N, C-alpha and C positions, 0 to 999 in steps of 0.2 A: 235800658239803654237808649239814649235819645240821639237820633241821628241828626247830623247838623252838616250844613254846607258852608264852606268858605273859599275865600280866594287868595292864593299865594303866589308870589312871584319866584321863578326858579330861573337861574341862569345856566344855560348849557351851550356847549360848543357844537355847531352843526356846519357841515360842509355842504356848499351850494354849488353845484357843477352846472355852468350854463351850457344850453344847447350848442352855443358857438364854440365853447370850449371842446365838447366832445367831438365836434366836426373837424376841428382842427387836430386833434388827437388821431382821429379816424385818417385824416389825409396824410399825416405824417408816416403811418404805418403802412400804406398802400405802396405797392411797386409801381413803376411808371406805367406798365399795360392796365394795371387794376385803376389806377388814377384816371387815366384816359376814359375808361368805361364809366367810371364813377361821375365824371364830369358831364359825359353825354347824359347819363340818367339824370342828374341834377337840372341840365338845361331843359329837359323834356318836362320836369315836374314843376319848375318854377318860371313863370311867365315873364318876370323882370329880368332873367338872365340871358344875355346874348352871348353865343360862343361862335368864335371864328377859327375855323380849321385852316391850317398851313396848306398850302397846295405846292406843286412841283417848282413854281416860281418863287423864290424865297421872298421877294419884294412885293408879293400879292397873297392875300388870304380870302378864302371863301368865306362869307358871313351868311350864317344860316339861323334861322329860327326853326327849331326842331318841330315845332307844331305845324309849320308851313310845308313840310315835305308832302308831297302827294304820293298816292299810292303807286303810280306808275313811274316815281322819280329814280333817277339814277342813283341818288344817295340812299334809296331805301335800304335799311341795314338788313332787311329781310333777305336781299339778294345775295348777301355776303355770308349767310350762315351756312355752314357745311352740314350736309347729310349725316345721319347716324352711321357710324361706322360697325361693321359685322365683328362682334367680338367673339371669343372663343365659345362663350356659353351659348350664343345665339347659333353659331355654326353647329355646335353639337346638338341642340334643340331641333334644328332642321333635319339633321341625319336621323335623329331619333323617331320622328314622324314617319320615315320611310322603311322602318324596320317593324316586323310583324311579331309583336310580343305581347303577353299580358299587360291590362292595364296598370296593375298593382306594380308590376316590374318596370314599367315605363315611368311611372311617378317617382320611384325611387332613383331611377337612372336621371331624371330631370332633375331632381334634388342634387344628386352627385355633381351633374354638370353645373349646378350654380354655386357650389362649394368647392372650386378649384382655385388654388393660388395663381399668381401671375405666371409661374412657370409651368402651369398645367397640372399640378400634383394634388390629389385629393387632401383636403384639410378638415374633413370630419372623419370621425369613427364609424365604421359600417355597423357595428353593434349599436351604437346610438341611433343611426339612421333607421335600422330595422324596427327598433322599439318605437320610434316616431311614427312610422306607418303601420304600427302592428303586424310587422312581417317577421318571418323566421330568418335567422342567419343565413340559411341556403337561399332565400329568395333575395336578401340584400347582397349576398356574393354574386348572384345571376345578374343583379342589376349592374353592380360593377363590372362584371367581365362584359357585359353588354355595351357598357360605356367605354372601356377600354378596347374594344373592337372597332371604334370609330377612329376618324382620322382628326388631328394628326397623330401617327403611330407614337406611343409611349404616354398619351393623355391619361389621366385619371390613376396614374401610377401613385403609390404611397412612399416610396423612396427611390434613390438613385438606382439601385440594383433592379428593382422592379420595372423601371421606366426602360432601361437598357433592354431587360429580357424580353419586354413586350415588342420592341423593335427588333430585336433578332429573331423572335419567334415569327414575326410576320415577313421576313425577307427572305425569299427563296435562294438568294445569291449570298446569305450570310457566310462567313468564315466558318468552316466545320466546328472549331473548337471554341468559338466565342462565347456560345450559351453556357457550357460547362465552366469555362474560365469566370465568367461574370457571375455565375450562380454560386460557385464554390470557392474562388480564389481572388474576388475583387480587391480584398485589401493587401493580399500578396502583390497584385498587379499595381496597385497605387504605390506600394512601397519599393517597388523595383525588383521584386524577388522572382525574377524570370525562370532562374535556374530551379528553384523549389517547385514552381508550377510545371516546369519541364519534367522532373523527376515524379513528382505525384501523377502526372498524366500520362507519362512514358512517351512523351512526344519530344521532338527537337527544339532547340532555342529559336531557330528560324519560324517554326511553326507557332510558337509562343508570340513572336515578334509580328508575324503576319495577323494574328488575331489581335494583337494590340492595336495596329495600324487601322483594322476595321472598326475596332470598339471606338477608337478615337473619332471616327467619321460620323458616329451616332450623335444625336441631339440630346443632351442632358436636360434641356428645358424646352419641351416641345410647345408649351403654351406660350413663350415669351413673344414671339412674333405676332400674336393675336392679342396681347394684353391691351386693354382700353385705356391706354395713357396717351392724351392728346400731346402732340409735339409743341413744345413751347420754345418761342423765340425770344430770346433774352435782348434788350436794348439797353445798353450802358446808360446810366445817369449821368456819368462824367467821363471825360477822356483826359487822361494825364500823360503829357508829352514831356521828355527829358529834354531840356536846354542846357546850354553851357552854364549858365548861371543858377540852375535849379530846375524846378518842374513847373510847367504851366497846367493849370487846371481849366478845362473848358466844359461847363455844364451843357449837357445835351437837352435842349428844349425844341428840337426841331419837330418832335411829334406831339407837342403840347399845343393845345388851343389857347387863343387869347380870350378873357372873359371880361364882360362890361354889362352895364344896367342898359336895359332897353329904354332909348330915348322917349318913345311914345309914352310909356306907362310912367316914366319919371315926370313928364308934363302933366299927366293925369293928377298925381300926387301933389303937385304945387298949384293945381287950379282950384276952382270952387266947387268940384263936384261933391256928390253925397258922403257923408262921413262913413256910411258902411263901406263903400267902395274904396275909400282911402285907408279904412282900418284893414281891410283886406289886402290890399296891394302893399302896406307898410310891413307887415309880417313878412311877405315874401322879400321886400327889399332888405330886410335886416338879414333874413338868411343869405341872399345873394352877396351883400356886402362881407358877411362872415366868411363866405366861401372864397372870395377873392383875397381877403386878408390872409386867410389860411394857406392859401396855395403860394402867396409871396413868403409867408413866414417858413413853410416847408422848404422853399428853394434856399433861402438864407441859411437855415440850420443845417441842411444838407451839404451847402457848400463850405460852413464853417467846420462842419465834422471832417470832410474830405480833406480840407486844408490841415487840420490838425494831424490826421492820419499820414498824409504826405510828409509833414514835418518830422514826426516820430519815426517814420518807417522809411526814411529817405534812403538809406542804405539798399533797401529792397528795390526800390524805383530806379536806383542807379546800377545795381550789380545782380539782382535776381532773388529767386526763392530762398536760397542757401543763406542770405543775409536778413531774413525776417527775424525781428527780435520780439520778445515777450511783450504783449501790451494787454491791458484790460480797459473795460468801459469806465471804471472809475476814475482812472488816469485822466481820460479824454475829457469826462465830465467836470473834472476839477479844472482843466486849463481852460475850458469854454465857460465855466462857472454855470453849468447847465445841471439839471437833475440827472442822475443815472438812467431813469427810465425813458427820457427824452432822447438821450443818446442811443439807447437800444432801440427805440422805434425808429429813429432816423437811419439806422444801419440795416435794419430787418428788410429784405427783398430788394435791396439797392445794389448796383453793380457799376464797377469801373473799368475801362479799357486802358490797359497799359501796353507797354512795349514788351512785357512779358507774358501777356494774355488778358483774358477776361476773369475778374475776380468779383466775388461777393464781398462787400465790405466787412462783413462778419469774419472773413478770412484773415484779416489783419490783426484781430484780437486773438492774439495765439497764446496757449499756455507756455510755460517755459521749463527747462531743465537747468541745474546747476553745473557751473564749471568750477575747475580747481583753482581759478583765479579770482573766484568770487562773483563773476559775472554770470549771466543767464543766456541762454539761447533757447529759441522757440522750438517747439515740438515739431513744426512744419520744416524748419531749417535742418533739423536732425533727420527727419524722413527724406529730405533732399539728398542729404549726405549718404545715407543707406542706399537710397536709389543709386546714386553714382558708384558706390562701392560695389554693389551687385552688377551693375553695367559693365564695369571695367575688370571683374574678376576672371581668372582663368575658367572658361566654360567646362573644361574637362575634370577640374578640380574646384567645384564651387565652395564658397566660405560658408562655415556653420555660423549660426547665430552668435556662438561664443566668440569666434574669431572676429566677427564683426563688432561685437562689444569691446574687444581688447583693442582694436584698430581706434574706436571712438574714445576710448578712455585714454589712449595715447595722445590723442588730440585734446585732452583735458575736459571731454564731456563726461559727467557722472550719470552713467546708465546701466541698467541691469540687463541680463540676457533675456529676461521675459519681456521687458519692454521693447527691445530690439525685434523680438519675436512679433508682438503686437504691431509695431509699426510696420515690420516686412509684409504682415498678412494684410494690412490696411492698404499697402502699396500693391496688392494683388501678386506677390511673389511667392512661389512655391519654397518649401524647405530645401537646403543643400542637397540632401539626398534625392529629391524627386526633380531638382534643377539638373542634376548630373544624368538622371536616367532619360531625360528628354532628348 
């Protein structure tokens, strides 16, 4: 076999994506708050990029070079960083330090403290935890009991029943029959079968109702107030005002800075300085110009998308949620002659303020249900109709899902009882039986 070397020419298709394009895509995807942070970061990294932040006086802007901020400056972003908040886990770990227990039990209890969900419930199996620490099931149970003895009451429970029982067991003023009712008759209580509980425990209906009022005062989600979820403030990207002859779209750019190229470095580029310096600055110039163009393109595309949404969903902006109609990304993309992915990025994490409230742009892309006349109505408008029906029902005789379905069918909306139940639960309404017992 004689090895040989030869040159061949092969034609292939290859997609080259420029950094500027990737940056433009990234900018389009960001929310307003994220975009402001991103622009600040870019101004710090890029010496050619100047950033002018708006002040309280709309006719005046503070012009800053991020690198020029002094350590003691009032603009120092470190002064505005919030300190760490005490989470549920940290609070429990601090309490565990004060309890005299064996180190092995403490380690397992610390592990449990780090594996609670946002409601304060244990999200791991105690058998697996015991095996992880080479401990017996008795040691794992002891560690769990230790955790459950801490504040807030009910923390470390594995289900609702245990959560309520932990709180009742620690309350000296608990209703006398509350523990027994939660322990043995929780399903009957939820189903409104008070007479059955009364007969089984041989107590009066009044005593059952007294226990029910006490049980309702307990906290079914003891960890929720301590959940480490930072509060987010949503700033609308646009404000849509209803006018006599249509809707007016006002893009909200009040919090956005103005970007420009630094004049000093721009002069260096046009001068006779060394080539190495020019090459260094030219790369930053290209990035800065790409960022400025990308920001302009983002605002133009976002305006076009919002304008199309207003045109397609005009009935919503005029009359409210019940008039939202089905719409998808593909339809908007075809109208604007854009790729569907571009529209998708444009609507993600973007909000508009309307006379009916603040809405994420994705809200307007609603799925639909058929009607008898061949038209379609959005799922959100059907939910709004169900909400209205339940709010206006006779509170002493609530409507069942079947009855709500029949009302909607009479209104020519094709919907099943299961879909009514699904929408009702999404609206946070109880079943008719439970609504009647409240």
